[in-house]
Structures are given as C-alpha cells and as structure tokens.
C-alpha positions as CSV (number, residue, x, y, z in Angstrom):
1,X,0.0,0.2,-0.2
2,X,1.4,3.4,-1.2
3,X,1.5,6.1,1.6
4,X,1.5,9.4,0.7
5,X,3.8,12.0,2.8
6,X,2.5,14.3,5.1
7,X,1.1,17.6,3.4
8,X,0.4,16.0,0.2
9,X,-2.4,17.0,-1.8
10,X,-3.5,14.6,-5.0
11,X,-4.2,16.5,-8.0
12,X,-7.6,15.0,-7.8
13,X,-8.4,16.9,-4.4
14,X,-6.8,20.2,-5.9
15,X,-9.6,22.4,-7.5
16,X,-9.3,23.2,-11.0
17,X,-9.6,26.9,-10.3
18,X,-6.4,26.7,-7.9
19,X,-4.2,25.3,-10.3
20,X,-5.0,27.6,-12.9
21,X,-4.7,30.5,-10.3
22,X,-1.2,29.1,-9.6
23,X,-0.2,28.7,-13.5
24,X,-1.3,32.5,-14.1
25,X,0.9,33.6,-10.9
26,X,3.8,31.5,-12.3
27,X,3.6,32.8,-15.9
28,X,3.9,36.7,-14.4
29,X,7.4,35.6,-12.7
30,X,10.6,36.7,-14.3
31,X,13.1,34.7,-15.6
32,X,15.4,34.9,-12.2
33,X,12.6,34.5,-10.0
34,X,10.7,31.4,-12.0
35,X,14.2,30.0,-11.3
36,X,14.2,30.6,-7.5
37,X,10.5,28.8,-7.3
38,X,11.8,25.6,-9.3
39,X,14.3,25.4,-6.5
40,X,12.3,26.0,-4.0
41,X,9.4,23.2,-5.8
42,X,12.2,21.0,-6.0
43,X,13.4,21.2,-2.2
44,X,10.2,21.0,-1.2
45,X,9.2,17.9,-3.2
46,X,12.7,16.0,-2.2
47,X,14.1,18.1,0.9
48,X,17.3,15.7,1.1
49,X,18.6,16.8,-2.3
50,X,20.6,19.9,-1.8
C-alpha cells in the first residue's frame, strides 16, 4: 500500500481553479524568480537533495 507524504495534496483533490490560479501566477514571474521557484519546489518535493 502506498502512503502519501505528510502534507501531500492529490491532484484530484486540488480544485481546477486553484491550479489555474497558480499557473497564472507562475506565468507572471521574471526568469530569475522562476529559477528560484523551481529550486524551492524541488527542495519541497525532495528535501534530502540540496
């Protein structure tokens, strides 16, 4: 049986409106901000990798 990590939100449980809103915000980022966000997201998804 697969157990999701604490705080994990299934894509099925996240509203479509929320996903669209987040994508719209990401689309407004400057390249340096997008790079920082990528690094942040990677560290959130795999905190053991630096």
